[in-house]
N, C-alpha and C positions, 0 to 999 in steps of 0.2 A: 836535728834534733837531739835534745841532751839523754844522757844517759841517767838512770836512777840513781838518785841520792846527788845529783847534781841541779844546778839551779840554771835557768835559761830565759832568755827572752822571747817574749809572745809579741806580734804584732795585733794590735787591739783592730787596727784601719788605718786606712788612708784616703784624706782627701784633700780636697783644694779650699783654701783661706777663703778664697772670694774677692780677696783684695787685688786689684788691677795694677798692672806694670805702671811705673811714673813714664809717663809720652812728652819728650821735649821736642820743641822743633828746632832741629839740626839739619838743612838741607842740603848742606854740603858733607854730612857723615856717609860712608857707607853702606851703613846698615838701616838708611832712612827710608822709609815707606816711599807709596807715591804722591802723598801728602805732603812729606817731607818732616815726619813726626819719625824718633826714633824711641823706640821701648827700654828702660830699662829695670832692672829687677827693682823689686818692693822689698827687700830684704833691709831690716832697720839694724845699724852695726848695734845699736845704743840697748835697742829690745835684746839683742841676740847678745850682748855683753850680759843685762843683766838676769836674762835665762839660764847663762852659763854659771853664773854665781849663784845664784838661787840652787841650781842641783849641786855645784860643789859643798855649799854649804848643809844641804838635804842628807847628802852622802857621808860627810863628816857626823851629823849628829847620829846616824845609824850606828856607824862602824865605832863609834864612842858608845850606844847603848848598849851595840852588842857586847863590845868588851867589860861595859860595866855587869851584861849578865854572866856572861861567863865566869868573871871576878866572884859573883857572889854562888854560880855554882861550885867553885872550885873552893869558896871559905867552907860553904856547906858538907864538902866531902871531909875537909879537915876536920870539922865537928864531931862528925862520924866515928873519928880514928880512935 
């Protein structure tokens, strides 16, 4: 739990995406089921990379806007001197 004045992260929820595993017929594979199929993860590296780049760009934009706000506040305080 975050202390007063500290930002924290809260989990909004956990859910299953509903996308099925990739099923390949490989009867000689040690993880094959009784029918000879192996289940592989449904993670798309391309989609994950796009999500990563999007999150990075959003974070950079937020940092720049916060820096601009801090600079405006600092300049406003200088005017009052």
